[in-house]
Biopython code that builds the backbone (N, CA, C, O; Angstrom):
import numpy as np
from Bio.PDB.StructureBuilder import StructureBuilder

atoms = [
    (1, "MET", "N", (-4.364, 36.514, 5.556)),
    (1, "MET", "CA", (-4.471, 35.239, 4.877)),
    (1, "MET", "C", (-5.777, 34.589, 5.321)),
    (1, "MET", "O", (-5.943, 34.281, 6.502)),
    (2, "PRO", "N", (-6.695, 34.380, 4.399)),
    (2, "PRO", "CA", (-7.999, 33.810, 4.764)),
    (2, "PRO", "C", (-7.918, 32.367, 5.272)),
    (2, "PRO", "O", (-7.206, 31.526, 4.724)),
    (3, "GLU", "N", (-8.670, 32.124, 6.331)),
    (3, "GLU", "CA", (-8.802, 30.775, 6.868)),
    (3, "GLU", "C", (-9.878, 30.066, 6.059)),
    (3, "GLU", "O", (-10.981, 30.589, 5.901)),
    (4, "ILE", "N", (-9.565, 28.874, 5.542)),
    (4, "ILE", "CA", (-10.558, 28.146, 4.749)),
    (4, "ILE", "C", (-11.118, 26.928, 5.481)),
    (4, "ILE", "O", (-12.172, 26.416, 5.104)),
    (5, "SER", "N", (-10.424, 26.457, 6.527)),
    (5, "SER", "CA", (-10.954, 25.349, 7.315)),
    (5, "SER", "C", (-10.230, 25.284, 8.654)),
    (5, "SER", "O", (-9.118, 25.788, 8.813)),
    (6, "ARG", "N", (-10.899, 24.644, 9.611)),
    (6, "ARG", "CA", (-10.326, 24.454, 10.948)),
    (6, "ARG", "C", (-10.893, 23.147, 11.507)),
    (6, "ARG", "O", (-12.104, 22.929, 11.498)),
    (7, "PHE", "N", (-9.997, 22.285, 11.993)),
    (7, "PHE", "CA", (-10.422, 21.008, 12.575)),
    (7, "PHE", "C", (-9.335, 20.471, 13.493)),
    (7, "PHE", "O", (-8.149, 20.568, 13.179)),
    (8, "PHE", "N", (-9.735, 19.909, 14.620)),
    (8, "PHE", "CA", (-8.821, 19.297, 15.591)),
    (8, "PHE", "C", (-7.632, 20.194, 15.934)),
    (8, "PHE", "O", (-6.522, 19.702, 16.136)),
    (9, "GLY", "N", (-7.859, 21.501, 16.000)),
    (9, "GLY", "CA", (-6.800, 22.444, 16.338)),
    (9, "GLY", "C", (-5.913, 22.836, 15.165)),
    (9, "GLY", "O", (-4.970, 23.610, 15.329)),
    (10, "ILE", "N", (-6.210, 22.309, 13.988)),
    (10, "ILE", "CA", (-5.443, 22.620, 12.776)),
    (10, "ILE", "C", (-6.156, 23.747, 12.039)),
    (10, "ILE", "O", (-7.374, 23.710, 11.868)),
    (11, "ILE", "N", (-5.404, 24.739, 11.606)),
    (11, "ILE", "CA", (-5.954, 25.850, 10.834)),
    (11, "ILE", "C", (-5.368, 25.779, 9.431)),
    (11, "ILE", "O", (-4.154, 25.682, 9.257)),
    (12, "VAL", "N", (-6.252, 25.830, 8.425)),
    (12, "VAL", "CA", (-5.819, 25.784, 7.025)),
    (12, "VAL", "C", (-6.125, 27.136, 6.399)),
    (12, "VAL", "O", (-7.233, 27.658, 6.523)),
    (13, "ARG", "N", (-5.109, 27.704, 5.713)),
    (13, "ARG", "CA", (-5.245, 29.024, 5.109)),
    (13, "ARG", "C", (-4.683, 29.023, 3.690)),
    (13, "ARG", "O", (-3.943, 28.126, 3.286)),
    (14, "MET", "N", (-5.071, 30.077, 2.943)),
    (14, "MET", "CA", (-4.498, 30.355, 1.624)),
    (14, "MET", "C", (-4.269, 31.846, 1.504)),
    (14, "MET", "O", (-5.069, 32.650, 1.982)),
    (15, "TYR", "N", (-3.170, 32.208, 0.862)),
    (15, "TYR", "CA", (-2.885, 33.613, 0.558)),
    (15, "TYR", "C", (-3.515, 33.986, -0.776)),
    (15, "TYR", "O", (-3.683, 33.129, -1.644)),
    (16, "PHE", "N", (-3.865, 35.258, -0.946)),
    (16, "PHE", "CA", (-4.280, 35.765, -2.245)),
    (16, "PHE", "C", (-3.040, 36.017, -3.088)),
    (16, "PHE", "O", (-2.002, 36.431, -2.571)),
    (17, "ASN", "N", (-3.152, 35.764, -4.397)),
    (17, "ASN", "CA", (-2.066, 36.004, -5.356)),
    (17, "ASN", "C", (-0.739, 35.374, -4.926)),
    (17, "ASN", "O", (0.318, 35.980, -5.101)),
    (18, "ASP", "N", (-0.789, 34.179, -4.372)),
    (18, "ASP", "CA", (0.423, 33.485, -3.938)),
    (18, "ASP", "C", (1.115, 32.858, -5.155)),
    (18, "ASP", "O", (0.504, 32.696, -6.211)),
    (19, "HIS", "N", (2.376, 32.512, -4.995)),
    (19, "HIS", "CA", (3.167, 31.932, -6.080)),
    (19, "HIS", "C", (2.840, 30.455, -6.281)),
    (19, "HIS", "O", (2.296, 29.802, -5.391)),
    (20, "SER", "N", (3.177, 29.941, -7.457)),
    (20, "SER", "CA", (2.990, 28.512, -7.756)),
    (20, "SER", "C", (4.078, 27.713, -7.061)),
    (20, "SER", "O", (5.103, 28.284, -6.690)),
    (21, "PRO", "N", (3.896, 26.420, -6.871)),
    (21, "PRO", "CA", (2.765, 25.592, -7.272)),
    (21, "PRO", "C", (1.556, 25.834, -6.375)),
    (21, "PRO", "O", (1.688, 26.376, -5.278)),
    (22, "PRO", "N", (0.375, 25.429, -6.846)),
    (22, "PRO", "CA", (-0.822, 25.571, -6.002)),
    (22, "PRO", "C", (-0.612, 24.881, -4.655)),
    (22, "PRO", "O", (-0.221, 23.715, -4.595)),
    (23, "HIS", "N", (-0.877, 25.621, -3.576)),
    (23, "HIS", "CA", (-0.619, 25.084, -2.244)),
    (23, "HIS", "C", (-1.524, 25.736, -1.204)),
    (23, "HIS", "O", (-2.221, 26.714, -1.477)),
    (24, "PHE", "N", (-1.491, 25.163, -0.007)),
    (24, "PHE", "CA", (-2.181, 25.743, 1.143)),
    (24, "PHE", "C", (-1.240, 25.690, 2.334)),
    (24, "PHE", "O", (-0.252, 24.956, 2.335)),
    (25, "HIS", "N", (-1.562, 26.476, 3.341)),
    (25, "HIS", "CA", (-0.765, 26.561, 4.558)),
    (25, "HIS", "C", (-1.555, 25.923, 5.699)),
    (25, "HIS", "O", (-2.764, 26.126, 5.813)),
    (26, "ALA", "N", (-0.868, 25.153, 6.543)),
    (26, "ALA", "CA", (-1.503, 24.543, 7.714)),
    (26, "ALA", "C", (-0.701, 24.898, 8.956)),
    (26, "ALA", "O", (0.530, 24.916, 8.939)),
    (27, "GLU", "N", (-1.431, 25.182, 10.040)),
    (27, "GLU", "CA", (-0.812, 25.497, 11.327)),
    (27, "GLU", "C", (-1.404, 24.585, 12.393)),
    (27, "GLU", "O", (-2.611, 24.344, 12.429)),
    (28, "TYR", "N", (-0.540, 24.090, 13.248)),
    (28, "TYR", "CA", (-0.981, 23.272, 14.375)),
    (28, "TYR", "C", (0.035, 23.446, 15.500)),
    (28, "TYR", "O", (1.207, 23.099, 15.351)),
    (29, "GLN", "N", (-0.425, 23.986, 16.625)),
    (29, "GLN", "CA", (0.442, 24.289, 17.755)),
    (29, "GLN", "C", (1.653, 25.088, 17.276)),
    (29, "GLN", "O", (1.481, 26.163, 16.702)),
    (30, "GLU", "N", (2.880, 24.588, 17.498)),
    (30, "GLU", "CA", (4.061, 25.344, 17.080)),
    (30, "GLU", "C", (4.500, 25.011, 15.654)),
    (30, "GLU", "O", (5.517, 25.523, 15.186)),
    (31, "TYR", "N", (3.751, 24.168, 14.967)),
    (31, "TYR", "CA", (4.116, 23.734, 13.614)),
    (31, "TYR", "C", (3.426, 24.572, 12.540)),
    (31, "TYR", "O", (2.289, 25.016, 12.703)),
    (32, "GLU", "N", (4.140, 24.771, 11.447)),
    (32, "GLU", "CA", (3.584, 25.409, 10.254)),
    (32, "GLU", "C", (4.165, 24.703, 9.044)),
    (32, "GLU", "O", (5.360, 24.413, 9.000)),
    (33, "ALA", "N", (3.310, 24.425, 8.055)),
    (33, "ALA", "CA", (3.791, 23.772, 6.837)),
    (33, "ALA", "C", (2.978, 24.249, 5.647)),
    (33, "ALA", "O", (1.818, 24.642, 5.766)),
    (34, "LYS", "N", (3.633, 24.199, 4.501)),
    (34, "LYS", "CA", (2.994, 24.545, 3.237)),
    (34, "LYS", "C", (2.898, 23.250, 2.427)),
    (34, "LYS", "O", (3.901, 22.561, 2.238)),
    (35, "TYR", "N", (1.679, 22.912, 1.942)),
    (35, "TYR", "CA", (1.424, 21.668, 1.238)),
    (35, "TYR", "C", (1.094, 21.908, -0.228)),
    (35, "TYR", "O", (0.269, 22.764, -0.548)),
    (36, "ASP", "N", (1.726, 21.167, -1.109)),
    (36, "ASP", "CA", (1.394, 21.177, -2.526)),
    (36, "ASP", "C", (0.029, 20.493, -2.693)),
    (36, "ASP", "O", (-0.158, 19.378, -2.207)),
    (37, "ILE", "N", (-0.906, 21.131, -3.360)),
    (37, "ILE", "CA", (-2.255, 20.564, -3.502)),
    (37, "ILE", "C", (-2.245, 19.311, -4.373)),
    (37, "ILE", "O", (-2.971, 18.358, -4.088)),
    (38, "LYS", "N", (-1.445, 19.298, -5.414)),
    (38, "LYS", "CA", (-1.447, 18.147, -6.333)),
    (38, "LYS", "C", (-0.802, 16.914, -5.726)),
    (38, "LYS", "O", (-1.334, 15.812, -5.858)),
    (39, "THR", "N", (0.341, 17.082, -5.058)),
    (39, "THR", "CA", (1.072, 15.928, -4.513)),
    (39, "THR", "C", (0.783, 15.682, -3.038)),
    (39, "THR", "O", (1.027, 14.589, -2.528)),
    (40, "LEU", "N", (0.263, 16.696, -2.352)),
    (40, "LEU", "CA", (0.024, 16.691, -0.905)),
    (40, "LEU", "C", (1.311, 16.515, -0.091)),
    (40, "LEU", "O", (1.271, 16.100, 1.067)),
    (41, "LYS", "N", (2.439, 16.832, -0.705)),
    (41, "LYS", "CA", (3.712, 16.797, 0.010)),
    (41, "LYS", "C", (3.994, 18.157, 0.629)),
    (41, "LYS", "O", (3.562, 19.192, 0.122)),
    (42, "ILE", "N", (4.725, 18.131, 1.731)),
    (42, "ILE", "CA", (5.130, 19.382, 2.366)),
    (42, "ILE", "C", (6.210, 20.035, 1.515)),
    (42, "ILE", "O", (7.244, 19.437, 1.217)),
    (43, "ILE", "N", (5.938, 21.283, 1.133)),
    (43, "ILE", "CA", (6.885, 22.060, 0.336)),
    (43, "ILE", "C", (7.869, 22.776, 1.252)),
    (43, "ILE", "O", (9.055, 22.895, 0.945)),
    (44, "LYS", "N", (7.355, 23.249, 2.379)),
    (44, "LYS", "CA", (8.174, 24.025, 3.306)),
    (44, "LYS", "C", (7.603, 23.869, 4.709)),
    (44, "LYS", "O", (6.389, 23.766, 4.885)),
    (45, "GLY", "N", (8.474, 23.853, 5.697)),
    (45, "GLY", "CA", (8.040, 23.790, 7.082)),
    (45, "GLY", "C", (8.002, 22.374, 7.624)),
    (45, "GLY", "O", (8.509, 21.437, 7.008)),
    (46, "LYS", "N", (7.383, 22.241, 8.801)),
    (46, "LYS", "CA", (7.285, 20.959, 9.490)),
    (46, "LYS", "C", (5.897, 20.832, 10.091)),
    (46, "LYS", "O", (5.238, 21.830, 10.380)),
    (47, "MET", "N", (5.461, 19.593, 10.276)),
    (47, "MET", "CA", (4.178, 19.313, 10.895)),
    (47, "MET", "C", (4.324, 18.049, 11.728)),
    (47, "MET", "O", (5.079, 17.147, 11.364)),
    (48, "SER", "N", (3.605, 17.978, 12.844)),
    (48, "SER", "CA", (3.636, 16.760, 13.656)),
    (48, "SER", "C", (3.059, 15.601, 12.840)),
    (48, "SER", "O", (2.236, 15.811, 11.948)),
    (49, "LYS", "N", (3.492, 14.394, 13.148)),
    (49, "LYS", "CA", (3.027, 13.216, 12.398)),
    (49, "LYS", "C", (1.509, 13.060, 12.474)),
    (49, "LYS", "O", (0.859, 12.794, 11.463)),
    (50, "ARG", "N", (0.950, 13.223, 13.663)),
    (50, "ARG", "CA", (-0.499, 13.056, 13.843)),
    (50, "ARG", "C", (-1.269, 14.109, 13.050)),
    (50, "ARG", "O", (-2.208, 13.778, 12.327)),
    (51, "ALA", "N", (-0.875, 15.372, 13.184)),
    (51, "ALA", "CA", (-1.552, 16.447, 12.465)),
    (51, "ALA", "C", (-1.363, 16.280, 10.960)),
    (51, "ALA", "O", (-2.291, 16.522, 10.188)),
    (52, "ASN", "N", (-0.165, 15.867, 10.537)),
    (52, "ASN", "CA", (0.089, 15.655, 9.115)),
    (52, "ASN", "C", (-0.868, 14.607, 8.543)),
    (52, "ASN", "O", (-1.412, 14.795, 7.455)),
    (53, "ALA", "N", (-1.076, 13.510, 9.267)),
    (53, "ALA", "CA", (-1.990, 12.460, 8.797)),
    (53, "ALA", "C", (-3.412, 13.008, 8.640)),
    (53, "ALA", "O", (-4.092, 12.696, 7.662)),
    (54, "LEU", "N", (-3.858, 13.819, 9.594)),
    (54, "LEU", "CA", (-5.195, 14.415, 9.510)),
    (54, "LEU", "C", (-5.299, 15.395, 8.341)),
    (54, "LEU", "O", (-6.303, 15.416, 7.629)),
    (55, "ILE", "N", (-4.271, 16.194, 8.151)),
    (55, "ILE", "CA", (-4.252, 17.168, 7.047)),
    (55, "ILE", "C", (-4.292, 16.441, 5.712)),
    (55, "ILE", "O", (-5.029, 16.849, 4.814)),
    (56, "LEU", "N", (-3.518, 15.375, 5.563)),
    (56, "LEU", "CA", (-3.502, 14.625, 4.310)),
    (56, "LEU", "C", (-4.850, 13.983, 4.023)),
    (56, "LEU", "O", (-5.306, 13.980, 2.879)),
    (57, "GLU", "N", (-5.486, 13.442, 5.044)),
    (57, "GLU", "CA", (-6.825, 12.852, 4.866)),
    (57, "GLU", "C", (-7.822, 13.918, 4.414)),
    (57, "GLU", "O", (-8.580, 13.707, 3.468)),
    (58, "TRP", "N", (-7.815, 15.060, 5.095)),
    (58, "TRP", "CA", (-8.718, 16.161, 4.755)),
    (58, "TRP", "C", (-8.451, 16.671, 3.340)),
    (58, "TRP", "O", (-9.383, 16.827, 2.551)),
    (59, "ALA", "N", (-7.186, 16.930, 3.016)),
    (59, "ALA", "CA", (-6.837, 17.490, 1.713)),
    (59, "ALA", "C", (-7.172, 16.530, 0.579)),
    (59, "ALA", "O", (-7.616, 16.964, -0.484)),
    (60, "ASP", "N", (-6.969, 15.246, 0.786)),
    (60, "ASP", "CA", (-7.312, 14.264, -0.241)),
    (60, "ASP", "C", (-8.822, 14.277, -0.511)),
    (60, "ASP", "O", (-9.253, 14.162, -1.659)),
    (61, "ASP", "N", (-9.614, 14.417, 0.545)),
    (61, "ASP", "CA", (-11.072, 14.464, 0.401)),
    (61, "ASP", "C", (-11.559, 15.746, -0.264)),
    (61, "ASP", "O", (-12.640, 15.762, -0.851)),
    (62, "HIS", "N", (-10.776, 16.822, -0.181)),
    (62, "HIS", "CA", (-11.231, 18.143, -0.641)),
    (62, "HIS", "C", (-10.304, 18.761, -1.687)),
    (62, "HIS", "O", (-10.238, 19.983, -1.816)),
    (63, "ARG", "N", (-9.601, 17.934, -2.417)),
    (63, "ARG", "CA", (-8.622, 18.435, -3.394)),
    (63, "ARG", "C", (-9.269, 19.342, -4.449)),
    (63, "ARG", "O", (-8.697, 20.376, -4.792)),
    (64, "LYS", "N", (-10.439, 18.980, -4.968)),
    (64, "LYS", "CA", (-11.111, 19.810, -5.981)),
    (64, "LYS", "C", (-11.474, 21.175, -5.416)),
    (64, "LYS", "O", (-11.329, 22.187, -6.101)),
    (65, "GLU", "N", (-11.940, 21.212, -4.181)),
    (65, "GLU", "CA", (-12.283, 22.484, -3.542)),
    (65, "GLU", "C", (-11.029, 23.332, -3.297)),
    (65, "GLU", "O", (-11.067, 24.556, -3.422)),
    (66, "LEU", "N", (-9.930, 22.676, -2.952)),
    (66, "LEU", "CA", (-8.672, 23.401, -2.755)),
    (66, "LEU", "C", (-8.197, 24.034, -4.065)),
    (66, "LEU", "O", (-7.757, 25.184, -4.077)),
    (67, "ILE", "N", (-8.285, 23.289, -5.161)),
    (67, "ILE", "CA", (-7.898, 23.838, -6.468)),
    (67, "ILE", "C", (-8.800, 25.009, -6.833)),
    (67, "ILE", "O", (-8.320, 26.027, -7.332)),
    (68, "LYS", "N", (-10.097, 24.877, -6.591)),
    (68, "LYS", "CA", (-11.033, 25.969, -6.892)),
    (68, "LYS", "C", (-10.666, 27.215, -6.070)),
    (68, "LYS", "O", (-10.650, 28.324, -6.604)),
    (69, "ASN", "N", (-10.377, 27.039, -4.800)),
    (69, "ASN", "CA", (-9.962, 28.172, -3.969)),
    (69, "ASN", "C", (-8.654, 28.771, -4.476)),
    (69, "ASN", "O", (-8.481, 29.990, -4.451)),
    (70, "TRP", "N", (-7.741, 27.934, -4.931)),
    (70, "TRP", "CA", (-6.482, 28.443, -5.488)),
    (70, "TRP", "C", (-6.777, 29.344, -6.685)),
    (70, "TRP", "O", (-6.193, 30.419, -6.825)),
    (71, "GLU", "N", (-7.689, 28.894, -7.545)),
    (71, "GLU", "CA", (-8.072, 29.693, -8.714)),
    (71, "GLU", "C", (-8.729, 31.004, -8.289)),
    (71, "GLU", "O", (-8.457, 32.052, -8.875)),
    (72, "LEU", "N", (-9.593, 30.952, -7.274)),
    (72, "LEU", "CA", (-10.238, 32.170, -6.764)),
    (72, "LEU", "C", (-9.207, 33.129, -6.174)),
    (72, "LEU", "O", (-9.331, 34.343, -6.331)),
    (73, "SER", "N", (-8.201, 32.598, -5.504)),
    (73, "SER", "CA", (-7.198, 33.452, -4.861)),
    (73, "SER", "C", (-6.363, 34.210, -5.891)),
    (73, "SER", "O", (-5.817, 35.271, -5.589)),
    (74, "ALA", "N", (-6.263, 33.672, -7.101)),
    (74, "ALA", "CA", (-5.469, 34.318, -8.146)),
    (74, "ALA", "C", (-6.183, 35.521, -8.749)),
    (74, "ALA", "O", (-5.533, 36.403, -9.312)),
    (75, "VAL", "N", (-7.517, 35.574, -8.642)),
    (75, "VAL", "CA", (-8.297, 36.629, -9.301)),
    (75, "VAL", "C", (-8.084, 37.996, -8.660)),
    (75, "VAL", "O", (-7.891, 38.903, -9.469)),
    (76, "PRO", "N", (-8.080, 38.307, -7.444)),
    (76, "PRO", "CA", (-8.563, 37.548, -6.290)),
    (76, "PRO", "C", (-10.062, 37.752, -6.043)),
    (76, "PRO", "O", (-10.615, 38.833, -6.243)),
    (77, "LYS", "N", (-10.677, 36.680, -5.609)),
    (77, "LYS", "CA", (-12.083, 36.684, -5.190)),
    (77, "LYS", "C", (-12.152, 35.989, -3.834)),
    (77, "LYS", "O", (-11.244, 35.238, -3.476)),
    (78, "PRO", "N", (-13.221, 36.233, -3.078)),
    (78, "PRO", "CA", (-13.335, 35.588, -1.764)),
    (78, "PRO", "C", (-13.247, 34.061, -1.869)),
    (78, "PRO", "O", (-13.809, 33.449, -2.777)),
    (79, "LEU", "N", (-12.535, 33.477, -0.924)),
    (79, "LEU", "CA", (-12.372, 32.028, -0.899)),
    (79, "LEU", "C", (-13.549, 31.381, -0.196)),
    (79, "LEU", "O", (-14.189, 31.986, 0.664)),
    (80, "LYS", "N", (-13.823, 30.152, -0.571)),
    (80, "LYS", "CA", (-14.922, 29.380, 0.014)),
    (80, "LYS", "C", (-14.403, 28.581, 1.211)),
    (80, "LYS", "O", (-13.297, 28.043, 1.181)),
    (81, "SER", "N", (-15.211, 28.516, 2.249)),
    (81, "SER", "CA", (-14.878, 27.649, 3.376)),
    (81, "SER", "C", (-15.002, 26.198, 2.929)),
    (81, "SER", "O", (-15.855, 25.853, 2.111)),
    (82, "ILE", "N", (-14.149, 25.370, 3.474)),
    (82, "ILE", "CA", (-14.169, 23.939, 3.155)),
    (82, "ILE", "C", (-14.500, 23.179, 4.431)),
    (82, "ILE", "O", (-13.949, 23.455, 5.497)),
    (83, "GLU", "N", (-15.400, 22.227, 4.306)),
    (83, "GLU", "CA", (-15.859, 21.446, 5.454)),
    (83, "GLU", "C", (-14.669, 20.837, 6.194)),
    (83, "GLU", "O", (-13.750, 20.304, 5.571)),
    (84, "PRO", "N", (-14.691, 20.919, 7.512)),
    (84, "PRO", "CA", (-13.588, 20.324, 8.289)),
    (84, "PRO", "C", (-13.642, 18.801, 8.297)),
    (84, "PRO", "O", (-14.658, 18.198, 7.953)),
    (85, "LEU", "N", (-12.551, 18.206, 8.688)),
    (85, "LEU", "CA", (-12.477, 16.768, 8.879)),
    (85, "LEU", "C", (-13.298, 16.428, 10.119)),
    (85, "LEU", "O", (-13.223, 17.119, 11.135)),
    (86, "LYS", "N", (-14.068, 15.374, 10.026)),
    (86, "LYS", "CA", (-14.907, 14.959, 11.172)),
    (86, "LYS", "C", (-14.459, 13.639, 11.728)),
    (86, "LYS", "O", (-15.047, 13.141, 12.687)),
]
sb = StructureBuilder()
sb.init_structure("model")
sb.init_model(0)
sb.init_chain("A")
sb.init_seg("    ")
for serial, (resi, resn, name, xyz) in enumerate(atoms, 1):
    if name == "N":
        sb.init_residue(resn, " ", resi, " ")
    sb.init_atom(name, np.array(xyz, "f"), 0.0, 1.0, " ", f" {name:<3s}", serial, name[0])
structure = sb.get_structure()
């Protein structure tokens, strides 16, 4: 599963040819969650409150890039790295 971003110990990944809805996976310490790109809600898993807030801020800023990567993953073509949260 390609890593598309990493910030503050959070790793964001996407699978190739994954099922709908468009989503990404985030890992932080012992937490793992799958986020819907359109709603930014957790579809599956759990995330710490602090990490969740950072992930939501990052994803909101990069939603267009996340959708583009989702489209690339369906082809499949290499995914683009997305700038981390600063």
